[in-house]
TORKOL-4160 file (C-alpha; in steps of 0.2 Angstrom, whole numbers, padded with zeros to 4 digits, m for minus):
277
<pt num="1" X="0275" Y="m0256" Z="m0142"/>
<pt num="2" X="0265" Y="m0255" Z="m0126"/>
<pt num="3" X="0262" Y="m0237" Z="m0120"/>
<pt num="4" X="0270" Y="m0230" Z="m0103"/>
<pt num="5" X="0257" Y="m0221" Z="m0093"/>
<pt num="6" X="0259" Y="m0209" Z="m0078"/>
<pt num="7" X="0242" Y="m0206" Z="m0071"/>
<pt num="8" X="0241" Y="m0195" Z="m0054"/>
<pt num="9" X="0228" Y="m0196" Z="m0042"/>
<pt num="10" X="0227" Y="m0214" Z="m0046"/>
<pt num="11" X="0222" Y="m0221" Z="m0030"/>
<pt num="12" X="0204" Y="m0219" Z="m0032"/>
<pt num="13" X="0190" Y="m0211" Z="m0045"/>
<pt num="14" X="0195" Y="m0206" Z="m0063"/>
<pt num="15" X="0213" Y="m0211" Z="m0059"/>
<pt num="16" X="0209" Y="m0227" Z="m0054"/>
<pt num="17" X="0198" Y="m0231" Z="m0069"/>
<pt num="18" X="0211" Y="m0224" Z="m0081"/>
<pt num="19" X="0224" Y="m0235" Z="m0073"/>
<pt num="20" X="0213" Y="m0250" Z="m0074"/>
<pt num="21" X="0208" Y="m0247" Z="m0093"/>
<pt num="22" X="0226" Y="m0244" Z="m0098"/>
<pt num="23" X="0231" Y="m0261" Z="m0090"/>
<pt num="24" X="0217" Y="m0269" Z="m0099"/>
<pt num="25" X="0224" Y="m0262" Z="m0115"/>
<pt num="26" X="0241" Y="m0272" Z="m0111"/>
<pt num="27" X="0250" Y="m0254" Z="m0106"/>
<pt num="28" X="0261" Y="m0251" Z="m0092"/>
<pt num="29" X="0255" Y="m0238" Z="m0078"/>
<pt num="30" X="0264" Y="m0229" Z="m0066"/>
<pt num="31" X="0250" Y="m0226" Z="m0054"/>
<pt num="32" X="0254" Y="m0210" Z="m0042"/>
<pt num="33" X="0245" Y="m0204" Z="m0028"/>
<pt num="34" X="0249" Y="m0196" Z="m0010"/>
<pt num="35" X="0243" Y="m0213" Z="m0003"/>
<pt num="36" X="0248" Y="m0229" Z="m0012"/>
<pt num="37" X="0240" Y="m0242" Z="m0001"/>
<pt num="38" X="0223" Y="m0241" Z="m0011"/>
<pt num="39" X="0233" Y="m0248" Z="m0025"/>
<pt num="40" X="0241" Y="m0264" Z="m0018"/>
<pt num="41" X="0229" Y="m0274" Z="m0025"/>
<pt num="42" X="0231" Y="m0268" Z="m0043"/>
<pt num="43" X="0250" Y="m0270" Z="m0040"/>
<pt num="44" X="0247" Y="m0288" Z="m0034"/>
<pt num="45" X="0237" Y="m0292" Z="m0047"/>
<pt num="46" X="0247" Y="m0285" Z="m0062"/>
<pt num="47" X="0265" Y="m0283" Z="m0055"/>
<pt num="48" X="0272" Y="m0282" Z="m0073"/>
<pt num="49" X="0260" Y="m0267" Z="m0078"/>
<pt num="50" X="0257" Y="m0257" Z="m0064"/>
<pt num="51" X="0269" Y="m0248" Z="m0051"/>
<pt num="52" X="0263" Y="m0237" Z="m0037"/>
<pt num="53" X="0273" Y="m0221" Z="m0036"/>
<pt num="54" X="0270" Y="m0210" Z="m0020"/>
<pt num="55" X="0268" Y="m0192" Z="m0026"/>
<pt num="56" X="0261" Y="m0175" Z="m0020"/>
<pt num="57" X="0260" Y="m0165" Z="m0035"/>
<pt num="58" X="0260" Y="m0149" Z="m0026"/>
<pt num="59" X="0280" Y="m0153" Z="m0022"/>
<pt num="60" X="0286" Y="m0146" Z="m0038"/>
<pt num="61" X="0304" Y="m0154" Z="m0034"/>
<pt num="62" X="0297" Y="m0171" Z="m0032"/>
<pt num="63" X="0287" Y="m0169" Z="m0048"/>
<pt num="64" X="0302" Y="m0168" Z="m0057"/>
<pt num="65" X="0311" Y="m0181" Z="m0048"/>
<pt num="66" X="0297" Y="m0193" Z="m0052"/>
<pt num="67" X="0296" Y="m0189" Z="m0071"/>
<pt num="68" X="0316" Y="m0192" Z="m0071"/>
<pt num="69" X="0314" Y="m0208" Z="m0061"/>
<pt num="70" X="0300" Y="m0216" Z="m0073"/>
<pt num="71" X="0308" Y="m0211" Z="m0088"/>
<pt num="72" X="0324" Y="m0219" Z="m0082"/>
<pt num="73" X="0316" Y="m0235" Z="m0076"/>
<pt num="74" X="0304" Y="m0236" Z="m0093"/>
<pt num="75" X="0314" Y="m0227" Z="m0105"/>
<pt num="76" X="0299" Y="m0216" Z="m0108"/>
<pt num="77" X="0282" Y="m0208" Z="m0104"/>
<pt num="78" X="0270" Y="m0210" Z="m0118"/>
<pt num="79" X="0253" Y="m0203" Z="m0109"/>
<pt num="80" X="0254" Y="m0191" Z="m0094"/>
<pt num="81" X="0235" Y="m0190" Z="m0086"/>
<pt num="82" X="0236" Y="m0175" Z="m0074"/>
<pt num="83" X="0222" Y="m0180" Z="m0064"/>
<pt num="84" X="0224" Y="m0177" Z="m0044"/>
<pt num="85" X="0211" Y="m0166" Z="m0038"/>
<pt num="86" X="0198" Y="m0161" Z="m0026"/>
<pt num="87" X="0182" Y="m0152" Z="m0025"/>
<pt num="88" X="0179" Y="m0135" Z="m0017"/>
<pt num="89" X="0163" Y="m0126" Z="m0011"/>
<pt num="90" X="0163" Y="m0108" Z="m0006"/>
<pt num="91" X="0157" Y="m0090" Z="m0013"/>
<pt num="92" X="0172" Y="m0080" Z="m0017"/>
<pt num="93" X="0170" Y="m0069" Z="m0002"/>
<pt num="94" X="0170" Y="m0084" Z="0008"/>
<pt num="95" X="0186" Y="m0092" Z="0000"/>
<pt num="96" X="0203" Y="m0087" Z="0011"/>
<pt num="97" X="0219" Y="m0084" Z="0002"/>
<pt num="98" X="0226" Y="m0100" Z="0007"/>
<pt num="99" X="0212" Y="m0110" Z="0002"/>
<pt num="100" X="0213" Y="m0103" Z="m0016"/>
<pt num="101" X="0232" Y="m0105" Z="m0017"/>
<pt num="102" X="0231" Y="m0122" Z="m0010"/>
<pt num="103" X="0219" Y="m0127" Z="m0024"/>
<pt num="104" X="0228" Y="m0118" Z="m0037"/>
<pt num="105" X="0244" Y="m0127" Z="m0032"/>
<pt num="106" X="0236" Y="m0144" Z="m0034"/>
<pt num="107" X="0225" Y="m0141" Z="m0050"/>
<pt num="108" X="0237" Y="m0129" Z="m0059"/>
<pt num="109" X="0255" Y="m0126" Z="m0055"/>
<pt num="110" X="0257" Y="m0145" Z="m0050"/>
<pt num="111" X="0250" Y="m0151" Z="m0068"/>
<pt num="112" X="0259" Y="m0137" Z="m0077"/>
<pt num="113" X="0276" Y="m0143" Z="m0067"/>
<pt num="114" X="0272" Y="m0162" Z="m0072"/>
<pt num="115" X="0268" Y="m0157" Z="m0091"/>
<pt num="116" X="0285" Y="m0147" Z="m0092"/>
<pt num="117" X="0294" Y="m0161" Z="m0085"/>
<pt num="118" X="0288" Y="m0175" Z="m0098"/>
<pt num="119" X="0289" Y="m0164" Z="m0113"/>
<pt num="120" X="0307" Y="m0164" Z="m0116"/>
<pt num="121" X="0308" Y="m0184" Z="m0119"/>
<pt num="122" X="0291" Y="m0183" Z="m0128"/>
<pt num="123" X="0299" Y="m0170" Z="m0140"/>
<pt num="124" X="0315" Y="m0181" Z="m0142"/>
<pt num="125" X="0304" Y="m0195" Z="m0148"/>
<pt num="126" X="0291" Y="m0186" Z="m0158"/>
<pt num="127" X="0277" Y="m0192" Z="m0149"/>
<pt num="128" X="0267" Y="m0192" Z="m0133"/>
<pt num="129" X="0250" Y="m0187" Z="m0125"/>
<pt num="130" X="0246" Y="m0175" Z="m0111"/>
<pt num="131" X="0229" Y="m0179" Z="m0103"/>
<pt num="132" X="0222" Y="m0164" Z="m0092"/>
<pt num="133" X="0208" Y="m0169" Z="m0081"/>
<pt num="134" X="0198" Y="m0153" Z="m0079"/>
<pt num="135" X="0179" Y="m0152" Z="m0078"/>
<pt num="136" X="0163" Y="m0145" Z="m0087"/>
<pt num="137" X="0167" Y="m0132" Z="m0073"/>
<pt num="138" X="0183" Y="m0127" Z="m0084"/>
<pt num="139" X="0171" Y="m0120" Z="m0097"/>
<pt num="140" X="0158" Y="m0110" Z="m0086"/>
<pt num="141" X="0156" Y="m0107" Z="m0068"/>
<pt num="142" X="0142" Y="m0104" Z="m0056"/>
<pt num="143" X="0138" Y="m0098" Z="m0039"/>
<pt num="144" X="0149" Y="m0108" Z="m0025"/>
<pt num="145" X="0163" Y="m0114" Z="m0035"/>
<pt num="146" X="0172" Y="m0100" Z="m0042"/>
<pt num="147" X="0189" Y="m0105" Z="m0034"/>
<pt num="148" X="0186" Y="m0123" Z="m0040"/>
<pt num="149" X="0182" Y="m0117" Z="m0058"/>
<pt num="150" X="0196" Y="m0103" Z="m0058"/>
<pt num="151" X="0209" Y="m0117" Z="m0057"/>
<pt num="152" X="0202" Y="m0129" Z="m0071"/>
<pt num="153" X="0198" Y="m0112" Z="m0082"/>
<pt num="154" X="0218" Y="m0109" Z="m0079"/>
<pt num="155" X="0222" Y="m0127" Z="m0083"/>
<pt num="156" X="0212" Y="m0126" Z="m0100"/>
<pt num="157" X="0221" Y="m0109" Z="m0105"/>
<pt num="158" X="0237" Y="m0118" Z="m0102"/>
<pt num="159" X="0233" Y="m0133" Z="m0112"/>
<pt num="160" X="0224" Y="m0124" Z="m0126"/>
<pt num="161" X="0241" Y="m0114" Z="m0129"/>
<pt num="162" X="0251" Y="m0130" Z="m0126"/>
<pt num="163" X="0242" Y="m0140" Z="m0140"/>
<pt num="164" X="0247" Y="m0127" Z="m0152"/>
<pt num="165" X="0264" Y="m0128" Z="m0147"/>
<pt num="166" X="0268" Y="m0146" Z="m0146"/>
<pt num="167" X="0258" Y="m0153" Z="m0161"/>
<pt num="168" X="0273" Y="m0149" Z="m0172"/>
<pt num="169" X="0282" Y="m0161" Z="m0162"/>
<pt num="170" X="0269" Y="m0176" Z="m0163"/>
<pt num="171" X="0263" Y="m0173" Z="m0146"/>
<pt num="172" X="0243" Y="m0173" Z="m0143"/>
<pt num="173" X="0235" Y="m0163" Z="m0129"/>
<pt num="174" X="0217" Y="m0170" Z="m0123"/>
<pt num="175" X="0208" Y="m0159" Z="m0110"/>
<pt num="176" X="0195" Y="m0170" Z="m0103"/>
<pt num="177" X="0179" Y="m0162" Z="m0095"/>
<pt num="178" X="0168" Y="m0172" Z="m0085"/>
<pt num="179" X="0152" Y="m0169" Z="m0078"/>
<pt num="180" X="0145" Y="m0178" Z="m0061"/>
<pt num="181" X="0152" Y="m0196" Z="m0059"/>
<pt num="182" X="0154" Y="m0207" Z="m0045"/>
<pt num="183" X="0172" Y="m0205" Z="m0041"/>
<pt num="184" X="0169" Y="m0199" Z="m0023"/>
<pt num="185" X="0172" Y="m0181" Z="m0028"/>
<pt num="186" X="0158" Y="m0175" Z="m0017"/>
<pt num="187" X="0161" Y="m0187" Z="m0002"/>
<pt num="188" X="0164" Y="m0180" Z="0015"/>
<pt num="189" X="0182" Y="m0185" Z="0016"/>
<pt num="190" X="0185" Y="m0177" Z="m0002"/>
<pt num="191" X="0175" Y="m0161" Z="m0004"/>
<pt num="192" X="0182" Y="m0146" Z="0004"/>
<pt num="193" X="0170" Y="m0132" Z="0011"/>
<pt num="194" X="0173" Y="m0114" Z="0014"/>
<pt num="195" X="0166" Y="m0106" Z="0030"/>
<pt num="196" X="0149" Y="m0101" Z="0027"/>
<pt num="197" X="0142" Y="m0084" Z="0027"/>
<pt num="198" X="0124" Y="m0081" Z="0029"/>
<pt num="199" X="0123" Y="m0069" Z="0015"/>
<pt num="200" X="0126" Y="m0082" Z="0002"/>
<pt num="201" X="0115" Y="m0095" Z="0010"/>
<pt num="202" X="0103" Y="m0092" Z="m0005"/>
<pt num="203" X="0116" Y="m0094" Z="m0019"/>
<pt num="204" X="0129" Y="m0105" Z="m0012"/>
<pt num="205" X="0118" Y="m0115" Z="0001"/>
<pt num="206" X="0110" Y="m0126" Z="m0011"/>
<pt num="207" X="0128" Y="m0132" Z="m0020"/>
<pt num="208" X="0134" Y="m0135" Z="m0002"/>
<pt num="209" X="0119" Y="m0146" Z="0001"/>
<pt num="210" X="0117" Y="m0153" Z="m0017"/>
<pt num="211" X="0135" Y="m0160" Z="m0019"/>
<pt num="212" X="0136" Y="m0168" Z="m0004"/>
<pt num="213" X="0119" Y="m0175" Z="m0004"/>
<pt num="214" X="0120" Y="m0183" Z="m0021"/>
<pt num="215" X="0137" Y="m0190" Z="m0018"/>
<pt num="216" X="0137" Y="m0209" Z="m0023"/>
<pt num="217" X="0122" Y="m0205" Z="m0035"/>
<pt num="218" X="0129" Y="m0196" Z="m0049"/>
<pt num="219" X="0124" Y="m0203" Z="m0066"/>
<pt num="220" X="0142" Y="m0205" Z="m0073"/>
<pt num="221" X="0151" Y="m0221" Z="m0074"/>
<pt num="222" X="0170" Y="m0218" Z="m0070"/>
<pt num="223" X="0175" Y="m0234" Z="m0080"/>
<pt num="224" X="0165" Y="m0229" Z="m0096"/>
<pt num="225" X="0174" Y="m0212" Z="m0094"/>
<pt num="226" X="0192" Y="m0221" Z="m0094"/>
<pt num="227" X="0185" Y="m0230" Z="m0109"/>
<pt num="228" X="0179" Y="m0215" Z="m0119"/>
<pt num="229" X="0197" Y="m0207" Z="m0115"/>
<pt num="230" X="0207" Y="m0221" Z="m0123"/>
<pt num="231" X="0195" Y="m0220" Z="m0139"/>
<pt num="232" X="0199" Y="m0202" Z="m0141"/>
<pt num="233" X="0218" Y="m0205" Z="m0138"/>
<pt num="234" X="0218" Y="m0217" Z="m0151"/>
<pt num="235" X="0208" Y="m0207" Z="m0164"/>
<pt num="236" X="0216" Y="m0203" Z="m0180"/>
<pt num="237" X="0210" Y="m0185" Z="m0176"/>
<pt num="238" X="0207" Y="m0183" Z="m0157"/>
<pt num="239" X="0198" Y="m0168" Z="m0150"/>
<pt num="240" X="0206" Y="m0154" Z="m0139"/>
<pt num="241" X="0192" Y="m0155" Z="m0127"/>
<pt num="242" X="0181" Y="m0171" Z="m0123"/>
<pt num="243" X="0166" Y="m0168" Z="m0112"/>
<pt num="244" X="0160" Y="m0183" Z="m0103"/>
<pt num="245" X="0142" Y="m0187" Z="m0097"/>
<pt num="246" X="0124" Y="m0180" Z="m0102"/>
<pt num="247" X="0126" Y="m0166" Z="m0091"/>
<pt num="248" X="0142" Y="m0160" Z="m0096"/>
<pt num="249" X="0137" Y="m0161" Z="m0114"/>
<pt num="250" X="0120" Y="m0153" Z="m0111"/>
<pt num="251" X="0127" Y="m0140" Z="m0099"/>
<pt num="252" X="0142" Y="m0134" Z="m0111"/>
<pt num="253" X="0131" Y="m0134" Z="m0126"/>
<pt num="254" X="0119" Y="m0123" Z="m0116"/>
<pt num="255" X="0133" Y="m0110" Z="m0111"/>
<pt num="256" X="0141" Y="m0110" Z="m0129"/>
<pt num="257" X="0124" Y="m0106" Z="m0135"/>
<pt num="258" X="0122" Y="m0092" Z="m0122"/>
<pt num="259" X="0139" Y="m0085" Z="m0125"/>
<pt num="260" X="0135" Y="m0083" Z="m0145"/>
<pt num="261" X="0118" Y="m0074" Z="m0139"/>
<pt num="262" X="0127" Y="m0062" Z="m0129"/>
<pt num="263" X="0139" Y="m0059" Z="m0142"/>
<pt num="264" X="0127" Y="m0055" Z="m0155"/>
<pt num="265" X="0117" Y="m0045" Z="m0143"/>
<pt num="266" X="0133" Y="m0033" Z="m0139"/>
<pt num="267" X="0143" Y="m0034" Z="m0155"/>
<pt num="268" X="0139" Y="m0018" Z="m0163"/>
<pt num="269" X="0146" Y="m0009" Z="m0145"/>
<pt num="270" X="0162" Y="m0022" Z="m0146"/>
<pt num="271" X="0165" Y="m0016" Z="m0164"/>
<pt num="272" X="0165" Y="0002" Z="m0160"/>
<pt num="273" X="0180" Y="0005" Z="m0150"/>
<pt num="274" X="0193" Y="0004" Z="m0164"/>
<pt num="275" X="0202" Y="0020" Z="m0168"/>
<pt num="276" X="0193" Y="0030" Z="m0181"/>
<pt num="277" X="0200" Y="0027" Z="m0199"/>
């Protein structure tokens, strides 16, 4: 039986690539996006496999209604892909409460709500998969992307616990951690920037110019990323986390090595704080 996918942020980037890969595999995709017009060509080319759904994942009532409607129409949701998102650059001091909360709504509370909405029918069937698109910035952070990484850290923490909770019910969780891909992420229409303070020009300034200046020249191919996600989902023992891209693999590996070195350097002090026997 072909799978039924619900993919958010499906109008471009990874969402579009995952939709195309699932369709090529013979599956059915409900492609959700705030603007569905960019999906018209896919719907026209594959009317029996692609359904466009207008959805803002920060609208929690709409999220639950969408999950119910898709389940009613197709009988089930086999794979949920929480992909909708956007970039944000700014030092922590530069980032306003509204900017931080809006980003958390988009990257954390929306995906958390949609995950909860699909789990009951997955549990009843004893199968399903939740794919969380985070970032290599879900493993480590650097100057200028604290707000963005905080939202991705939060989703990774939730998803790691989720994976342990739903495994006995036959449900898999896959956290996907891409590096830099040609998705339009850093394009002028997609990348948000907090109002700059001169004090952070040396630390955050290069990030502001580097991200936007490199848009369209990133090393990662979204189509290859989508193919890798399908391979991981179909594996007998899929990973919990799947970094994508040489840059992500290198940076995450270096971060893990540095974390191990720091732990060993401070391990004696860490272990000295238990109550004396």
